[in-house]
Structure formats: C-alpha cells, structure tokens
A tleap script that builds the chain and sets N, CA, C and O, in Angstrom:
source leaprc.protein.ff14SB
mol = sequence {
  NMET LEU MET SER GLU LEU GLN ARG LYS ASP
  ILE VAL SER ILE ASN ASP GLU ILE ARG LEU
  GLY LYS ILE VAL ASP ILE GLU VAL ASN LYS
  GLU GLY LYS ILE LEU GLY LEU ILE ILE GLU
  PRO ILE LYS MET MET ARG ARG ILE SER ILE
  GLY SER GLU VAL LYS ILE THR PHE GLU GLU
  ILE VAL THR ILE GLY SER ASP VAL ILE LEU
  VAL ASP LEU LYS ASN SER CPHE
}
set mol.1.N position { 72.414 105.011 84.331 }
set mol.1.CA position { 73.220 105.244 85.684 }
set mol.1.C position { 73.722 106.830 86.133 }
set mol.1.O position { 74.037 107.833 85.494 }
set mol.2.N position { 73.663 106.639 86.944 }
set mol.2.CA position { 73.659 107.719 88.087 }
set mol.2.C position { 75.410 108.168 88.812 }
set mol.2.O position { 75.908 107.303 89.532 }
set mol.3.N position { 75.843 108.864 88.690 }
set mol.3.CA position { 77.418 109.524 89.064 }
set mol.3.C position { 77.481 108.923 90.737 }
set mol.3.O position { 78.482 108.440 91.267 }
set mol.4.N position { 75.975 109.127 91.447 }
set mol.4.CA position { 76.080 108.260 92.660 }
set mol.4.C position { 76.701 106.803 92.629 }
set mol.4.O position { 77.676 106.326 93.209 }
set mol.5.N position { 75.970 106.381 91.925 }
set mol.5.CA position { 76.291 104.813 91.759 }
set mol.5.C position { 77.577 104.742 91.523 }
set mol.5.O position { 78.299 104.529 92.498 }
set mol.6.N position { 78.081 104.869 90.443 }
set mol.6.CA position { 79.549 104.889 90.282 }
set mol.6.C position { 80.087 105.245 90.659 }
set mol.6.O position { 81.180 104.806 90.301 }
set mol.7.N position { 80.216 106.378 91.762 }
set mol.7.CA position { 80.848 106.702 93.144 }
set mol.7.C position { 81.094 105.510 93.917 }
set mol.7.O position { 82.199 105.349 94.434 }
set mol.8.N position { 80.416 104.884 94.013 }
set mol.8.CA position { 80.344 103.732 95.375 }
set mol.8.C position { 81.229 102.640 94.415 }
set mol.8.O position { 81.718 101.764 95.127 }
set mol.9.N position { 81.453 102.527 93.418 }
set mol.9.CA position { 82.234 101.340 92.835 }
set mol.9.C position { 83.547 101.193 92.884 }
set mol.9.O position { 84.038 102.070 92.172 }
set mol.10.N position { 84.606 100.337 93.501 }
set mol.10.CA position { 85.849 100.059 93.438 }
set mol.10.C position { 86.369 100.191 91.661 }
set mol.10.O position { 85.817 99.672 90.690 }
set mol.11.N position { 87.393 100.919 91.686 }
set mol.11.CA position { 88.207 101.002 90.485 }
set mol.11.C position { 89.238 99.728 90.738 }
set mol.11.O position { 89.944 99.816 91.743 }
set mol.12.N position { 89.343 98.860 90.124 }
set mol.12.CA position { 90.413 98.031 89.965 }
set mol.12.C position { 90.951 97.681 88.797 }
set mol.12.O position { 90.243 97.429 87.822 }
set mol.13.N position { 92.245 97.629 88.769 }
set mol.13.CA position { 93.379 97.196 87.575 }
set mol.13.C position { 93.044 95.655 87.197 }
set mol.13.O position { 92.991 94.841 88.118 }
set mol.14.N position { 92.819 95.241 85.872 }
set mol.14.CA position { 92.891 94.053 85.296 }
set mol.14.C position { 94.026 93.693 85.244 }
set mol.14.O position { 94.144 92.504 85.539 }
set mol.15.N position { 95.358 94.425 84.882 }
set mol.15.CA position { 96.431 94.040 84.782 }
set mol.15.C position { 97.226 93.287 85.931 }
set mol.15.O position { 97.863 92.251 85.741 }
set mol.16.N position { 97.106 93.946 87.156 }
set mol.16.CA position { 97.669 93.592 88.454 }
set mol.16.C position { 96.699 93.048 89.672 }
set mol.16.O position { 96.957 92.485 90.736 }
set mol.17.N position { 95.424 93.481 89.023 }
set mol.17.CA position { 94.640 93.020 90.344 }
set mol.17.C position { 94.323 94.059 91.232 }
set mol.17.O position { 93.287 93.873 91.869 }
set mol.18.N position { 94.959 95.154 91.459 }
set mol.18.CA position { 95.013 96.726 92.438 }
set mol.18.C position { 93.622 97.120 92.488 }
set mol.18.O position { 92.965 97.623 91.577 }
set mol.19.N position { 93.281 96.852 93.579 }
set mol.19.CA position { 92.324 98.121 93.910 }
set mol.19.C position { 92.749 99.663 93.641 }
set mol.19.O position { 93.604 100.184 94.358 }
set mol.20.N position { 92.260 100.222 92.812 }
set mol.20.CA position { 93.112 101.595 92.800 }
set mol.20.C position { 92.344 103.013 93.424 }
set mol.20.O position { 92.793 104.158 93.468 }
set mol.21.N position { 91.479 102.668 93.725 }
set mol.21.CA position { 90.839 103.988 94.617 }
set mol.21.C position { 89.082 104.061 94.284 }
set mol.21.O position { 88.511 103.038 93.906 }
set mol.22.N position { 88.547 104.974 94.412 }
set mol.22.CA position { 87.185 105.474 94.154 }
set mol.22.C position { 86.849 106.649 93.056 }
set mol.22.O position { 87.776 107.428 92.833 }
set mol.23.N position { 85.924 106.804 92.524 }
set mol.23.CA position { 85.609 107.790 91.636 }
set mol.23.C position { 85.599 109.303 92.566 }
set mol.23.O position { 84.700 109.214 93.402 }
set mol.24.N position { 86.156 110.334 92.642 }
set mol.24.CA position { 85.904 111.410 93.033 }
set mol.24.C position { 85.126 112.557 91.962 }
set mol.24.O position { 84.439 113.397 92.543 }
set mol.25.N position { 85.180 112.635 90.622 }
set mol.25.CA position { 84.580 113.448 89.806 }
set mol.25.C position { 84.938 112.924 88.248 }
set mol.25.O position { 85.777 112.044 88.054 }
set mol.26.N position { 84.473 113.334 87.571 }
set mol.26.CA position { 84.133 113.080 86.191 }
set mol.26.C position { 84.917 114.697 85.406 }
set mol.26.O position { 85.078 115.864 85.762 }
set mol.27.N position { 85.211 113.883 84.225 }
set mol.27.CA position { 85.707 115.446 83.430 }
set mol.27.C position { 84.971 114.965 82.253 }
set mol.27.O position { 84.996 113.839 81.757 }
set mol.28.N position { 84.154 116.254 81.802 }
set mol.28.CA position { 83.609 115.894 80.779 }
set mol.28.C position { 83.886 117.458 79.466 }
set mol.28.O position { 84.231 118.614 79.714 }
set mol.29.N position { 83.540 116.772 78.088 }
set mol.29.CA position { 83.830 117.932 77.415 }
set mol.29.C position { 82.778 119.132 77.070 }
set mol.29.O position { 81.719 119.070 77.694 }
set mol.30.N position { 82.895 119.952 76.377 }
set mol.30.CA position { 81.340 120.810 76.443 }
set mol.30.C position { 80.393 120.524 75.654 }
set mol.30.O position { 79.388 121.233 75.623 }
set mol.31.N position { 80.537 119.381 74.826 }
set mol.31.CA position { 79.324 118.791 74.466 }
set mol.31.C position { 78.601 117.606 75.335 }
set mol.31.O position { 77.615 117.008 74.903 }
set mol.32.N position { 79.158 117.350 76.520 }
set mol.32.CA position { 78.863 116.601 77.431 }
set mol.32.C position { 79.305 115.364 77.530 }
set mol.32.O position { 79.053 114.682 78.523 }
set mol.33.N position { 80.008 114.930 76.527 }
set mol.33.CA position { 80.907 113.943 76.396 }
set mol.33.C position { 81.619 113.249 77.711 }
set mol.33.O position { 82.066 113.918 78.642 }
set mol.34.N position { 81.653 112.019 77.661 }
set mol.34.CA position { 82.365 111.900 79.417 }
set mol.34.C position { 83.724 111.621 78.843 }
set mol.34.O position { 83.741 110.874 77.865 }
set mol.35.N position { 85.084 112.185 79.370 }
set mol.35.CA position { 86.437 112.057 78.695 }
set mol.35.C position { 86.873 110.881 79.428 }
set mol.35.O position { 87.128 109.784 78.932 }
set mol.36.N position { 86.950 111.275 80.905 }
set mol.36.CA position { 87.611 110.158 81.967 }
set mol.36.C position { 87.082 110.479 83.261 }
set mol.36.O position { 86.240 111.353 83.471 }
set mol.37.N position { 87.649 109.683 84.179 }
set mol.37.CA position { 87.255 109.442 85.641 }
set mol.37.C position { 88.466 109.999 86.418 }
set mol.37.O position { 89.662 109.757 86.261 }
set mol.38.N position { 87.943 110.678 87.155 }
set mol.38.CA position { 89.097 111.254 88.279 }
set mol.38.C position { 88.832 110.336 89.158 }
set mol.38.O position { 87.692 109.922 89.373 }
set mol.39.N position { 90.250 109.792 89.959 }
set mol.39.CA position { 90.143 108.827 91.196 }
set mol.39.C position { 91.178 108.965 92.248 }
set mol.39.O position { 92.388 108.754 92.160 }
set mol.40.N position { 90.419 109.389 93.338 }
set mol.40.CA position { 91.307 109.072 94.740 }
set mol.40.C position { 92.162 107.982 94.686 }
set mol.40.O position { 91.420 107.014 94.518 }
set mol.41.N position { 93.540 107.528 94.746 }
set mol.41.CA position { 93.739 106.680 94.781 }
set mol.41.C position { 94.117 106.146 96.579 }
set mol.41.O position { 94.321 106.893 97.535 }
set mol.42.N position { 94.109 104.554 96.554 }
set mol.42.CA position { 94.366 104.600 98.028 }
set mol.42.C position { 95.447 103.802 97.987 }
set mol.42.O position { 95.891 103.496 99.094 }
set mol.43.N position { 96.249 103.184 96.638 }
set mol.43.CA position { 97.648 102.757 96.976 }
set mol.43.C position { 98.565 103.311 96.209 }
set mol.43.O position { 98.172 103.919 95.213 }
set mol.44.N position { 99.383 103.265 96.371 }
set mol.44.CA position { 100.780 103.637 95.393 }
set mol.44.C position { 100.544 103.086 94.150 }
set mol.44.O position { 99.822 102.092 94.232 }
set mol.45.N position { 100.836 103.323 93.202 }
set mol.45.CA position { 101.170 103.101 91.778 }
set mol.45.C position { 102.009 103.854 91.116 }
set mol.45.O position { 102.306 105.024 91.358 }
set mol.46.N position { 102.468 103.029 90.102 }
set mol.46.CA position { 103.681 103.206 89.268 }
set mol.46.C position { 103.417 104.964 89.012 }
set mol.46.O position { 104.329 105.665 89.450 }
set mol.47.N position { 102.740 105.390 88.625 }
set mol.47.CA position { 102.316 106.324 87.950 }
set mol.47.C position { 101.882 107.273 88.625 }
set mol.47.O position { 101.564 108.267 87.972 }
set mol.48.N position { 101.718 107.330 90.057 }
set mol.48.CA position { 101.051 108.589 90.541 }
set mol.48.C position { 101.638 108.507 92.370 }
set mol.48.O position { 101.842 107.376 92.811 }
set mol.49.N position { 101.822 109.464 93.114 }
set mol.49.CA position { 101.794 109.081 94.240 }
set mol.49.C position { 100.961 109.351 95.251 }
set mol.49.O position { 100.232 110.315 95.020 }
set mol.50.N position { 100.802 108.806 96.357 }
set mol.50.CA position { 99.777 108.886 97.127 }
set mol.50.C position { 99.255 110.224 97.366 }
set mol.50.O position { 100.015 111.177 97.538 }
set mol.51.N position { 97.986 110.333 97.383 }
set mol.51.CA position { 97.388 111.685 97.800 }
set mol.51.C position { 97.187 112.341 96.982 }
set mol.51.O position { 96.892 113.499 97.280 }
set mol.52.N position { 97.248 111.888 95.258 }
set mol.52.CA position { 97.184 112.577 94.427 }
set mol.52.C position { 95.998 112.240 93.566 }
set mol.52.O position { 95.896 111.016 93.480 }
set mol.53.N position { 95.059 112.884 92.894 }
set mol.53.CA position { 94.566 112.343 91.979 }
set mol.53.C position { 95.029 111.927 90.454 }
set mol.53.O position { 95.940 112.556 89.917 }
set mol.54.N position { 94.425 110.936 89.837 }
set mol.54.CA position { 94.510 110.644 88.787 }
set mol.54.C position { 93.327 110.413 87.586 }
set mol.54.O position { 92.163 110.081 87.805 }
set mol.55.N position { 93.853 110.642 86.449 }
set mol.55.CA position { 92.368 110.463 85.182 }
set mol.55.C position { 92.828 109.110 85.064 }
set mol.55.O position { 93.987 108.715 85.184 }
set mol.56.N position { 91.387 108.175 84.718 }
set mol.56.CA position { 91.056 107.256 83.928 }
set mol.56.C position { 90.386 107.791 82.887 }
set mol.56.O position { 89.385 108.505 82.948 }
set mol.57.N position { 91.275 107.229 81.425 }
set mol.57.CA position { 90.259 107.510 80.112 }
set mol.57.C position { 89.248 106.534 80.157 }
set mol.57.O position { 89.371 105.400 80.619 }
set mol.58.N position { 88.121 107.092 79.592 }
set mol.58.CA position { 87.136 106.518 79.003 }
set mol.58.C position { 87.733 105.274 78.434 }
set mol.58.O position { 87.162 104.223 78.725 }
set mol.59.N position { 88.870 105.217 77.614 }
set mol.59.CA position { 89.036 104.001 76.276 }
set mol.59.C position { 89.944 103.138 77.780 }
set mol.59.O position { 90.482 102.058 77.533 }
set mol.60.N position { 90.016 103.594 78.949 }
set mol.60.CA position { 91.377 102.464 79.851 }
set mol.60.C position { 89.599 101.538 80.409 }
set mol.60.O position { 89.776 100.457 80.970 }
set mol.61.N position { 88.522 101.863 80.282 }
set mol.61.CA position { 87.203 101.231 81.123 }
set mol.61.C position { 87.183 100.230 80.452 }
set mol.61.O position { 87.292 100.345 79.232 }
set mol.62.N position { 87.045 99.007 81.026 }
set mol.62.CA position { 87.036 97.321 79.873 }
set mol.62.C position { 85.382 97.437 80.359 }
set mol.62.O position { 84.453 97.562 79.560 }
set mol.63.N position { 85.227 97.359 81.976 }
set mol.63.CA position { 83.606 97.006 81.901 }
set mol.63.C position { 83.277 97.842 83.089 }
set mol.63.O position { 84.069 98.413 83.840 }
set mol.64.N position { 82.116 97.821 83.129 }
set mol.64.CA position { 81.319 98.481 84.505 }
set mol.64.C position { 80.484 97.476 85.242 }
set mol.64.O position { 79.411 97.159 84.728 }
set mol.65.N position { 80.857 96.910 86.436 }
set mol.65.CA position { 80.074 95.964 86.814 }
set mol.65.C position { 79.433 96.419 87.690 }
set mol.65.O position { 79.626 97.625 87.841 }
set mol.66.N position { 78.521 95.838 88.558 }
set mol.66.CA position { 77.571 95.841 89.823 }
set mol.66.C position { 78.053 96.752 90.767 }
set mol.66.O position { 77.413 97.691 91.239 }
set mol.67.N position { 79.717 96.302 91.139 }
set mol.67.CA position { 80.460 96.175 92.516 }
set mol.67.C position { 81.360 97.303 92.372 }
set mol.67.O position { 81.396 98.326 93.056 }
set mol.68.N position { 82.465 96.794 90.854 }
set mol.68.CA position { 83.590 97.099 90.234 }
set mol.68.C position { 83.422 98.164 88.940 }
set mol.68.O position { 82.447 98.473 88.254 }
set mol.69.N position { 84.690 98.536 88.932 }
set mol.69.CA position { 84.761 99.119 87.278 }
set mol.69.C position { 86.130 98.806 87.245 }
set mol.69.O position { 86.997 99.264 87.989 }
set mol.70.N position { 86.299 97.796 86.109 }
set mol.70.CA position { 87.670 97.406 85.727 }
set mol.70.C position { 88.218 97.805 84.590 }
set mol.70.O position { 87.839 97.752 83.419 }
set mol.71.N position { 89.272 98.257 85.169 }
set mol.71.CA position { 90.331 99.114 83.576 }
set mol.71.C position { 91.446 98.476 83.337 }
set mol.71.O position { 91.924 97.606 84.064 }
set mol.72.N position { 92.050 99.008 81.989 }
set mol.72.CA position { 93.249 98.174 81.561 }
set mol.72.C position { 94.504 99.430 81.908 }
set mol.72.O position { 94.618 100.127 80.900 }
set mol.73.N position { 95.047 99.697 82.550 }
set mol.73.CA position { 96.428 100.663 82.295 }
set mol.73.C position { 97.646 100.095 81.737 }
set mol.73.O position { 98.702 100.709 81.895 }
set mol.74.N position { 97.623 99.004 81.107 }
set mol.74.CA position { 99.099 98.775 80.540 }
set mol.74.C position { 99.485 99.799 79.711 }
set mol.74.O position { 100.667 100.141 79.687 }
set mol.75.N position { 98.582 100.387 78.964 }
set mol.75.CA position { 99.341 101.156 77.844 }
set mol.75.C position { 99.180 102.594 78.372 }
set mol.75.O position { 99.068 103.550 77.605 }
set mol.76.N position { 99.174 102.700 79.605 }
set mol.76.CA position { 98.878 104.538 80.204 }
set mol.76.C position { 100.165 104.927 80.739 }
set mol.76.O position { 100.335 106.089 81.109 }
set mol.77.N position { 101.227 103.936 80.826 }
set mol.77.CA position { 102.787 104.195 81.056 }
set mol.77.C position { 103.878 104.608 80.147 }
set mol.77.O position { 105.023 104.741 80.578 }
savepdb mol mol.pdb
quit
C-alpha cells in the first residue's frame, strides 16, 4: 500500500466512533519500521487541541480498511 493511499483514508476511533482526521505524515525509525501515523485532527479530542498534530502509534491501529483506518485510543490517555 502506498502512503498516498493511506492519506485518503479517514482515521476513526472505535471507542467513540469519532472521525479524528487525516494522515499528514508518518514516523519511521532508522531501520525503516513505521512507528506511527501523524494526523491532523478535525475535531477536538480529549488529549489534543484543534490545530495540533497527534501521533497514532502502530499498536493503536486496529485495522486498515478500504475507506477508513480504525484505531483504539482507550489506552492512550
């Protein structure tokens, strides 16, 4: 899957079914392993303010579907 394909998908929290935003960047380590997705949020969430970017770790990703990426943020707060 290409990064451009991931960027077209909505990020949705499975905990409260809120559309969180879109991917604007990815974080990779020196070995090339993806550590997380950087999203630009569209709604205010408990842990961020509007306009800031937030990192979704690889462990928080539940599934990558055809239109959405589902994430579980319940252990992130």
